[in-house]
N, C-alpha and C positions, 0 to 999 in steps of 0.2 A: 504494500500500500504506500504509494509515493505521496505523502502529505504535502511535500514542498512544491508539488505541481499545481496546487490549488490556486484559484484566483480569489483575491480579497474583494469583498463587496464594494469597498470604496473605489476600486479600480473600474468597476462596472458603471459608476456614475461619472468618471473622469476620462475614460478611454472608450472608443468605439469598438465593441466586441461583437456586434451583431453578425449572426451567421456562424459564429465559432462554437465548437463543442468545448465546454469547459467543465471543471470540477469546482463546486462550492462546498464549503464546510461551515457549519454554524449551528446556532440554537434556534428552535422554533419559538417565535413570539406568539403567533396566532395561526389557527388553521380553520378554514370554513370549507364545507364540502356539500355536494349534492350527488345524485347518482351518476352524473356525467363527468364531473371534474372536481378536483380539490385544489384550493389555493392556500399555499403555505407562505407566511411572512417569515423570512429567515434573517438573522442578524449574526455577524461574526465579531463584533466589537470594533471593527476598523472605522466605522462611521455610525452616526446616530440613525441613519436611514436603514430601513429594512428592505430586502429585495424579494420580489414576488416570484414564487415557484409555482408553475402550473403542472399538475400531475393528473394524467388520465387513468382512472381506476381500471380501465380495460387493459392498460399496458403495464401498470405498476401493481405489484402484489398487494391485495387488499389488506392483508394482515400487517404489512409494513406500514401502510398508510394509517392504520389504526394506532400504531405505536408512535406516530409522528405528532405527539401531543405537545402542548405548551411546555417548554423547558427541555425537551428532548434534543439531543445533538445528532445532526444528520450529515452524511456525505452525499452530495447530489451531483450526478453527472447529467448533462443535458446540453441543449442548444439555445443560444441567446437569440431571441426573436423580438421584433417590434411589438410593443405592448398595445393591447386593445383598450386597456382601461386608463383612467386618469392617474396622475401622480408620479409616473416614471415612464421613460421613453422605451425601455426594454424590459423583458422578463425572461425567465428561464423555463423552457419546456423540458421537464425531466424525462430522461430515458432510463435512469437507474437511481434508486434510493437505497442507501445503506444506513441503518440506525447504529451510530457509534455509541450512543448512551441513551437509555430510556429514562423517562421521568414519570414517576407515578402520578397519573393525572389527578388523583384525589388528594395526594399529600403534598404535591409541589406548591410551596408557599407563594410563588410569584404568579398568581393567576392574572390574566389580562384585565386588570381593573386598577383604580387608583389606590395606592397604599400610603399610609402616613409615614413621615420620616422617622418617627419614634419606632414604629414597627420594623422599618428597614434597618435601623441600627441594631435591632435584636438579631437580625439575620445578615450581619455585615459580610459574611462569607459568600452571600448570594447577591447582594444589592448592586454589584457592578453590572449585572445583567439588565438593570432597568435603564430607561432612557436618561433619567436625571443623573444617575451616578456614572453611567458611561460618559455622558457629556462632561461632568465635573472632572473626572480623572483623565480624560483626553486633554482638557484645558490645563490641568495641573502639570501633565507631562510637557506641554508646549511651553509653559512658563518656566519650568525647571531647565529645559533646553535653552530658552532665551537667556536665562541667568548666566549659564556657562558661556554661551556665544558672546554675550555683551562683554564680559570681563576678559575672555580670551582675545577678542578683537581689539581690546584696549591695552593689551600687553600685561595684564595681571596674571599672577601665578596662583593656581588652586592649591591650597594647603589643607591637609587633613589634620585637624587639631584633635587632641585626645578626648575620648569619651569618658575615660576614668581619670580623675584629677584630684589633687589635694587642696585645690583652691575653690573658693566661692566668689566668683567675679563680682557679683552684686552685693555681697555681704549680707544677704537676706536670711541665710541659714535654712532655707526651704529646699534641702537637697536629699536625694536618695543615697543611702549609705551603701558602699560596696565592701563586702567582707567575706572571708572564708572561715571565720571563727564559728565555733559551735554556739549557736544562740541560746541553747538551753544551759550551757555551762561554759561561758566565756572566761578566759584567763583574766584575773583581776590584779590591779596594783594594791599596795598596802592601804591606800585610802579608799579602796572599794571601786575605783574607776576601772574601766576596761583597759587592759594592757594591749594596745595595738602593736607593740613591738613583736608580738607573736602572730600578727596577721600576715597575710600574703605580701603586702607591700611594706610591712613593718611601720605603718603609720595609718592614721585615719584617712579614708578616701571616700569619694562620692562620684555620682554621675554628673557630668558637666552641666552647668546652667548657661554657659556661653563659651565660645572659642576665642573671644576677643583678646584676652591677655596673651595667650600663645600666638594669636595672629599678629599682635604688636611686635613680638620677638622676631617673627619671620619678616615683617616689613622692614625691620632694622637691618636686614641683610639683602633682601630681594626687592625692596623698593615699594612695589604695589602688589598686594596679595588679596585673596578672598577665601573665606571658609564657607562651606555649605553643608551642614550636617545636623544630626539629631541633637537636641538638648532636652534637659529634663528638669522639672520643677515640682517639688512635693507640696504644692499649695493645695490645701483641702478645699477646693472651690468647684462648684457644680454649675457655673454660669455657662452661657452660650458662647463665651469668649475665651475659655480656659481649657488647656490640655495639660496633662502631666508629661507627655512626650510630644515634642514638636520640632520643626526644622527651622534653623536660623541661617540667614545669609549675612555674613559679616566681613565687609572689605576693610582693610587697614592700609593706609597710604603714607609712606614717608614723604616729607617735603610738601605736605598739604596743610593749609590753614583752615579756619572755620568756613570761610567763603568757598574755598575749593571743595570742601566736603559737601556743602549745600548744593553746589552746581552739579557735582557727580551724582548725588542722590536723586535730584530732580530728573536729570538726563536718563539715569538708569530706570527709574519708575516708568517714565514715558516710553522708553524703548521696549521693556518687557510687556507692558500692557498693549502697546501697538502691535507687537509680534503676535499676541493672542488674537487681536482683532483681525489681523491679516491671515492667520493660519487656522483659526477655529470658527469660521463664520457660521457653519451649520449648527454647531453646538451652542454658540453664544446666542444665536437667534432663538433656539429652543429655550435656553435658560432665561432669555429676555421675556418671552411669553409666559414662562412659568412664574417668574418674579412678578409680572404684572397681575397674574391671577392671585398670587399671595397677597399683594397690596390691597386687593378689594376686601379681604377679610379683616384688615386692620381698622382701627378707629381713624376718623378723618384727620385728626391732628397728628397722627403717627405715620401717615403715609408719606412716602418720598415724592418730591416734586418731579423727579426725573426717573425714567425707566433705566434698566441696566445698561443698555447700549449707549444711552444718552450720558450716563455717569462716566462710562469709560472714555467716550469722546471728549467729555468735559475735562478730564484729567490730561489727556494727551494734547489737547489744543490750547489750553490755558497756561500762561506763565504763572508759576506759583507765587502767591503773595508772601512777601517776607516782612516780618515785624518782630520786635522784641517782646519778651514776656511782659515787661512793664507796660508797653503800649497795649498789649492784649488785655491786661487787667483793667486798664483805663476804659477800653471799649466795653468790656463785659460789665464793669461796675456801673457805668452810665447808661447801659441799655435799658429800654423799657421792659424787656424780658426780666431783667434782674430787679428793677424797681417794683415791678408788679408781682415779684416773687414766683415767677413761672419756672425758675430753675429749682430743682430739688435741693441743690447746694447753692445757696445765695452767696455771691461774690462780695466780700466786704473788705478784706485786707490784702495788701501785697504780701506775697510769700506763700499763699495757699497753693496746693497742688491742683492743677486744673482737672476737672472731671470730663468724661466723654461728652456730656451734654454741653459743656462750655466750648469744647473743641469743635463740635458739630455746629454750634451757633455761629462761630467765627467763619467756618467754611460755607455753610449752607444759607445762612441768613444775612450776615454782614458783608463779607467779601464776595460771596458766590463764586469762589474758585479755591483750589487747594492752597493750603497755608503752610509756610515754614516759620515756626516760632523759634526764636533764638534767645540766648542770654538769660537763662533761668537762675533763680536764687540758688546759691551753692548748697544751702541746707536741704534742698529736696532732690539733689542729684548725687551721682556716684563720686567716689573719691578720686578717680582717675581723670576727671574733666579739668581742662585748663582754667585756672582762675583768672578772671578779668581784673583790670587795673582798679576797678571801683571797690574791690574787696568784698563785694556782696554777691556777685553773679559769676557764672562760669560760661565758657564758650560752647554751650550745648545747643542742640537743635532737635526739634520734633517736627515731623511732617504729618499734617492732618488732612484726611480725605473725607469726602461726603459719605454719610451713612455709616462710617466706621470709626471716625476720630483718628487717633494716632496710629500710623502705620509704620513709621520709621523713627528711631531714636538714635542720636549720635552726638559726637562732639569732637573738638580739637582736644587731643590728649595733653595732659600736663607733662611736659618734657623737662621741667626744672626740678632737679633732685631735692633741693631744700623745700620748695613749695609742696612737692608730692609727699615727702616724708612727714611734713608738718600736718598735712591734711589727713594722712593715714593715722597719725597719732590722735588727732581730734576725733576721728571716727572709730577708734579702737580696733584698727586693722593691724595685726602683728607684722611689723616691718621685717623682723628676723625670718619669718616664714616666706616672705616675698622678696628675698634677697636677689633672686634671679630676675625679677621684674625691675627692681631698682638698678640692677647692673646695666640695663639698657639706657639709663639716665647717667650712669657713671662713665660709660665708655662710648663716646661718639654720639651723644644725644642730638636729636634734630626735631624741629616742629613736625608733628604728624597728626593725622586725624582718621576717623573711621565712623561707621554707623552699623546698626543692626536692623534687619528686617525679618520679622516673623513670617516665614513662607506661607503658613496656613492663613494668616491675615490677608496676605496678598491674594491667595486663591479665593478666599471668602469674598473679597471685594470684586474680583474679576468675574466670579460665577454668580454673584447675587444671592448666594445661600445665606440662611439666617443663623445657622449654628455651626461653629467651628468643627464640631464632631462629624460634620457631613462633607468635609473637604480633605480628610486624611483617611486612608483606607481602613485602618483598624485603630480607632481612637482609644487612648489610654486616659481614663479619668478616675476619680475616686470610686473605688468599688468595682471598676470594670477593666479587666485585662484579659478578655476572652479572645478567641481566634488567634 
């Protein structure tokens, strides 16, 4: 059985195959029959479109046709002919059907009807066979490819930073521990604490929350690098925006200042979104219609003013508005929205951490374009961000998008050894354990910058899905690690 001689369904929509005898393989989406003919809608995952198979019961074994139920996997040999029906220009007249895998017609959970996303999460091992999730994961692939293409074409080097690490880049402490110790009877020190000297790495280790710190080390020798890999956060949160395992894109660039960093991030976002628009047209048109249907079920004041495709075009065609955190606080504080207490979190004082509702107001109501916020108070940002001359703010930036709020966070990094060590001491980050990080400031320090983009947040924005669990194949959340 020469599987590699099959034709993909996508090719039948892009190449003229009329009159040719071909082999198709795929899964049955629907079948309708009468005594004279059976019509099978087949899908092989290469496109959101199904392809129509026409089977004559007088020429194809009746028992075979009975097994061609929804979910069954078929190998079909036949001739491509002009279609008599609407919706596609050609169809396949079957001369031979082979059932590669049966699907119990009564037990198969993906019957041809609308299923809730909650139900599909429970059968995540099958949900990629649906139109929605097929579209989402083809778009996800295109975005991942675009990420690598963008940085490769700009001369960046792809660095694989460690998944197991002894550092917590953000200092938040919400990490998954890595150990080979017997949890029922761990070795203890005299004070009753666990003796990690007897562990595999002879020290306390965890799954990484970010590749940034190691990325900075690489940039100090290679100039411009990026990481793109899994990261982990043990935050006990069950919101539609949180995952315990997610993918991060983190470029780090030597000889970049804060403005260079902003320019790169804006250009990068426009490039990858435009790549999806150009290469995932069918999937995005389907997801646009799906998102429009979802909007009708929301309350009037919660509906988006733009459709999915409009939002994507909105980002790639608009120059991002740049302003400081201080300017943003002034706008928010003086807004009618704030004065009438329409914000859940009323903006009163400089120094507060902005919430998603504030970020979306700036993007969707005030500027009506994507926003880059800069120069945040140092008290609400990480230790590694470069301190500005005012002594109060750091050279940070967040990029805000419609419907989602923050999508990118970054900064110029603090390259001055004295300033960095002082800040680490203020934030109780042990400098002796970070000697390797401080060495890059001791030996040949240079201004440098970088940013982080949560890949799932990008996929969420581009696909218009409402829950981050629906843009990663097998979501890891509190209480859920199946499949």
